[in-house]
C-alpha positions as CSV (number, residue, x, y, z in Angstrom):
1,X,-12.7,13.1,-2.1
2,X,-9.3,12.4,-0.6
3,X,-6.8,14.2,-2.8
4,X,-3.7,12.3,-4.1
5,X,-0.4,14.2,-3.8
6,X,1.9,12.7,-6.4
7,X,5.0,13.9,-8.2
8,X,5.6,13.9,-12.0
9,X,8.4,11.3,-11.5
10,X,5.9,8.8,-9.9
11,X,3.5,9.3,-12.8
12,X,6.2,8.3,-15.2
13,X,6.9,5.0,-13.5
14,X,3.3,4.0,-12.9
15,X,2.3,1.2,-15.3
16,X,-0.9,1.8,-17.2
17,X,-4.1,0.0,-16.0
18,X,-5.3,-2.9,-18.0
19,X,-8.1,-1.7,-20.4
20,X,-11.0,-4.1,-21.1
21,X,-13.6,-3.7,-23.8
22,X,-16.4,-5.9,-25.2
23,X,-17.4,-4.2,-28.5
24,X,-19.1,-7.2,-30.0
25,X,-22.9,-7.3,-29.2
26,X,-24.6,-10.6,-29.0
27,X,-27.4,-10.8,-31.6
28,X,-30.9,-11.7,-30.3
29,X,-33.9,-10.2,-28.6
30,X,-33.4,-8.7,-25.2
31,X,-35.9,-8.1,-22.4
32,X,-35.7,-4.6,-21.1
33,X,-38.9,-3.7,-19.3
34,X,-42.4,-5.2,-19.1
35,X,-43.4,-3.2,-22.1
36,X,-40.1,-3.0,-24.1
37,X,-37.9,-5.5,-25.9
38,X,-35.1,-4.7,-28.2
39,X,-33.3,-6.8,-30.8
40,X,-29.7,-6.7,-32.0
41,X,-29.3,-7.8,-35.7
42,X,-26.0,-7.0,-37.2
43,X,-25.5,-3.2,-36.9
44,X,-29.2,-2.6,-36.4
45,X,-31.1,-2.2,-33.1
46,X,-34.9,-2.6,-33.1
47,X,-37.2,-1.5,-30.2
48,X,-40.5,-3.3,-29.7
49,X,-43.2,-1.5,-27.8
50,X,-45.2,-4.4,-26.3
51,X,-48.0,-2.1,-25.2
52,X,-49.1,-1.2,-28.7
53,X,-47.2,-3.7,-30.9
54,X,-45.2,-1.0,-32.7
55,X,-41.5,-1.0,-33.3
56,X,-38.7,1.4,-34.3
57,X,-35.4,0.5,-35.8
58,X,-32.0,2.3,-36.1
59,X,-28.5,1.6,-37.3
60,X,-26.0,1.9,-34.5
61,X,-22.3,2.4,-34.3
62,X,-19.9,1.3,-31.5
63,X,-16.8,3.1,-30.3
64,X,-14.4,3.2,-27.2
65,X,-12.3,5.8,-25.5
66,X,-10.1,3.1,-23.8
67,X,-12.2,3.3,-20.6
68,X,-15.9,3.4,-21.7
69,X,-17.5,1.7,-24.6
70,X,-20.2,3.7,-26.5
71,X,-23.2,2.9,-28.7
72,X,-24.8,5.6,-30.8
73,X,-28.2,5.5,-32.6
74,X,-31.0,7.9,-33.4
75,X,-28.6,10.9,-32.9
76,X,-28.0,9.9,-29.2
77,X,-24.9,8.6,-27.6
78,X,-24.9,6.2,-24.7
79,X,-22.3,4.5,-22.5
80,X,-22.5,0.8,-23.2
81,X,-22.1,-1.6,-20.3
82,X,-21.8,-5.0,-21.9
83,X,-20.9,-8.5,-20.9
84,X,-22.0,-11.5,-22.9
85,X,-25.9,-11.3,-22.8
86,X,-26.2,-8.2,-20.4
87,X,-26.5,-4.8,-22.0
88,X,-27.1,-1.4,-20.4
89,X,-27.3,2.0,-22.1
90,X,-26.5,5.1,-20.0
91,X,-27.5,8.3,-21.7
92,X,-24.8,11.0,-21.9
93,X,-27.0,14.0,-22.8
94,X,-28.0,16.4,-20.1
95,X,-31.8,15.8,-20.2
96,X,-33.6,14.0,-17.3
97,X,-33.5,10.6,-18.9
98,X,-30.2,9.2,-17.5
99,X,-30.9,5.5,-17.9
100,X,-32.3,4.0,-21.1
101,X,-32.7,0.5,-22.4
102,X,-30.7,-2.4,-21.0
103,X,-31.7,-5.9,-20.4
104,X,-30.8,-9.6,-20.7
105,X,-30.9,-11.9,-23.8
106,X,-34.4,-13.3,-24.1
107,X,-34.7,-17.1,-24.0
108,X,-31.4,-17.3,-22.0
109,X,-32.1,-15.0,-19.1
110,X,-35.7,-14.2,-18.0
111,X,-36.9,-10.7,-17.4
112,X,-35.3,-8.9,-14.4
113,X,-32.8,-11.7,-14.2
114,X,-30.4,-9.3,-12.5
115,X,-31.3,-8.1,-9.1
116,X,-30.0,-6.5,-6.0
117,X,-29.1,-8.3,-2.8
118,X,-31.2,-7.7,0.3
119,X,-28.6,-6.1,2.5
120,X,-25.2,-4.3,2.1
121,X,-22.9,-3.3,4.9
122,X,-19.3,-2.2,4.9
123,X,-16.5,-1.6,7.3
124,X,-16.4,2.1,6.3
125,X,-17.9,4.6,3.9
126,X,-17.0,8.1,2.8
127,X,-19.0,11.3,3.7
128,X,-17.9,14.6,2.2
129,X,-19.1,18.1,1.7
130,X,-19.9,19.6,-1.7
131,X,-20.6,23.2,-0.9
132,X,-23.5,23.3,1.6
133,X,-24.5,19.7,0.6
134,X,-23.2,16.6,2.4
135,X,-22.8,13.5,0.3
136,X,-22.5,10.0,1.8
137,X,-21.3,7.1,-0.3
138,X,-23.3,4.4,1.7
139,X,-22.8,0.6,1.0
140,X,-26.5,0.6,0.2
141,X,-25.6,2.5,-3.0
142,X,-24.3,-0.8,-4.3
143,X,-27.8,-2.1,-5.0
144,X,-28.2,-0.1,-8.2
145,X,-25.8,2.0,-10.4
146,X,-28.7,4.0,-11.9
147,X,-28.4,6.8,-9.3
148,X,-24.7,7.2,-10.3
149,X,-23.6,7.3,-6.6
150,X,-21.3,4.5,-5.7
151,X,-20.0,3.0,-2.5
152,X,-16.7,4.6,-1.5
153,X,-14.5,3.4,1.4
154,X,-14.0,5.9,4.1
155,X,-10.5,5.3,5.5
156,X,-7.1,7.0,4.6
157,X,-5.6,5.6,1.5
158,X,-7.3,3.1,-0.9
159,X,-9.1,1.0,1.7
160,X,-6.9,-2.1,1.6
161,X,-8.5,-4.7,4.0
162,X,-11.8,-2.8,4.1
163,X,-14.7,-5.1,3.4
164,X,-18.3,-5.3,2.1
165,X,-20.7,-7.8,3.5
166,X,-23.7,-8.9,1.4
167,X,-26.6,-11.0,2.6
168,X,-29.8,-12.5,1.2
169,X,-31.7,-13.6,4.4
170,X,-35.2,-14.0,3.0
171,X,-34.8,-14.7,-0.7
172,X,-32.5,-17.7,-0.2
173,X,-28.9,-18.6,-1.0
174,X,-27.1,-17.1,-4.0
175,X,-24.4,-18.7,-6.2
176,X,-22.9,-15.6,-8.0
177,X,-22.4,-11.9,-7.9
178,X,-21.9,-9.2,-10.5
179,X,-19.4,-6.3,-10.0
180,X,-19.7,-2.9,-11.7
181,X,-16.3,-1.5,-11.0
182,X,-15.3,2.1,-10.3
183,X,-17.3,5.4,-10.2
184,X,-19.7,5.2,-13.1
185,X,-21.4,8.5,-14.1
186,X,-22.2,9.4,-17.7
187,X,-22.3,13.1,-16.7
188,X,-18.8,12.9,-15.2
189,X,-17.0,10.2,-17.1
190,X,-13.6,11.5,-15.7
191,X,-14.6,10.1,-12.2
192,X,-13.9,6.6,-13.3
193,X,-10.2,7.1,-13.7
194,X,-10.0,9.9,-11.0
195,X,-11.0,7.4,-8.3
196,X,-9.5,4.0,-7.4
197,X,-11.1,0.8,-8.7
198,X,-11.1,-2.8,-7.3
199,X,-8.2,-5.0,-8.6
200,X,-8.1,-8.0,-6.3
201,X,-10.3,-9.2,-3.4
202,X,-10.9,-12.2,-1.2
203,X,-14.4,-13.7,-0.9
204,X,-15.3,-15.4,2.4
205,X,-18.3,-17.2,3.8
206,X,-19.2,-19.7,6.4
207,X,-20.4,-21.9,3.5
208,X,-17.1,-22.2,1.6
209,X,-13.4,-21.7,1.8
210,X,-12.0,-18.2,1.2
211,X,-10.9,-17.6,-2.3
212,X,-9.5,-14.6,-4.3
213,X,-10.8,-12.9,-7.4
214,X,-9.0,-10.7,-10.0
215,X,-11.2,-7.8,-11.2
216,X,-10.6,-6.2,-14.5
217,X,-10.2,-2.4,-14.8
218,X,-13.5,-1.9,-16.7
219,X,-17.0,-0.5,-15.9
220,X,-18.5,-3.4,-17.8
221,X,-20.3,-6.0,-15.6
222,X,-18.1,-8.8,-14.3
223,X,-19.7,-12.0,-13.1
224,X,-18.2,-14.3,-10.4
225,X,-19.4,-17.7,-9.4
226,X,-19.4,-18.7,-5.7
227,X,-18.1,-22.2,-4.9
228,X,-21.2,-23.0,-2.9
229,X,-24.6,-21.3,-2.5
230,X,-24.7,-19.0,0.5
231,X,-27.0,-16.4,2.0
232,X,-24.1,-14.2,3.3
233,X,-20.6,-13.5,2.1
234,X,-17.9,-10.9,2.5
235,X,-15.6,-9.2,-0.1
236,X,-12.3,-7.9,1.3
237,X,-10.2,-5.4,-0.7
238,X,-6.7,-6.7,-1.3
239,X,-5.4,-4.5,-4.2
240,X,-6.7,-1.5,-6.3
241,X,-6.1,0.3,-9.6
242,X,-5.0,3.7,-8.3
243,X,-7.0,6.8,-9.2
244,X,-5.2,9.7,-11.0
245,X,-6.8,12.3,-8.7
246,X,-8.3,10.8,-5.5
247,X,-7.2,8.2,-3.0
248,X,-10.6,6.5,-2.9
249,X,-11.8,3.1,-3.9
250,X,-15.2,3.3,-5.6
251,X,-17.6,0.5,-6.7
252,X,-20.8,1.4,-8.4
253,X,-22.9,-1.7,-7.9
254,X,-22.8,-5.4,-6.8
255,X,-25.8,-7.4,-8.0
256,X,-26.5,-11.0,-8.7
257,X,-28.0,-12.9,-11.6
258,X,-30.7,-15.5,-11.1
259,X,-29.9,-17.7,-14.1
260,X,-26.3,-18.4,-15.1
261,X,-26.6,-21.7,-17.0
262,X,-26.0,-19.9,-20.3
263,X,-22.7,-18.2,-19.5
264,X,-19.5,-19.4,-21.1
265,X,-16.8,-21.3,-19.1
266,X,-14.5,-18.2,-19.0
267,X,-16.4,-16.9,-15.9
268,X,-14.2,-17.1,-12.8
269,X,-14.9,-19.7,-10.2
C-alpha cells in the first residue's frame, strides 16, 4: 500500500470521519441459501434447515466499535453488515468458514436478490508485493466482498477523478447499485480505517444526466437509485475519507438489487 507521511500536527486538525451504524435488525424470516432460512424475533435468531426441516435458535447480542457493527450468538462473533432488509454475517474466528449467513427479508426480496454486475473496469488498479507474493486489486474484485480483496485505485494519492465503469450487457438494464465501502476484512479489521473510503462520487451514463452521490463512512451496504434504467454507467471519485495509514481508496464491492419496491424513501436518488 502507498504509505501516508503525516505529522502529528495534521492529525490534530483532521476532523473525525462520520460514523454510521444500524444496530436495529428488522424482524422477519430471511432467505440465505437454497437450504437455509433464518428468522429474527426480538433478540433471538432461529436457523431453519430446509433440507431436513430442523431448526436451531439462539439469543444474540449486538455491539459496535464505532466502525463495524457486530452480532454474537452460539459463542461466535460476526461482523454485521446491515441495511434495512439486507443482513450479512462475516465470521471473525480464524477457522476456514469466513462467510456465514446473510440474506434478504423473505416476502420482500426474493432469494439471491442481490447480485453482481456482468463487467467491471477501472481507470487504474493497485498491484503490490507482499513478500514473494504479488497482489492485484482488480476492478473485478468488486463483484463480491466474500474474498475480502477489494478494488484499490492505482495512482498516486487517493485516486480523485479515477473511475469505475459497470455494465450489464446481457442481463438487461439496471436501476440501482449497492456500495460496500472501504476495505472489509474480518481478519484485518484495521484495514478499513487504514485505507481511504469513498465519500463523494459522480454517476454518469448515456441514459441519464450526471448526478452526484454522498457515501457514508460505513462498511454497511448503501443503496443508490439510478434516475433511469441503464446497461452501463460510470462512477467517478470526487472526494474520499482519508486513511490513517495508506493513501489508497478501497471499495469492497458494488452489486445491485433486483427488487427495490420495498425500500423506504430515504434511499438517495
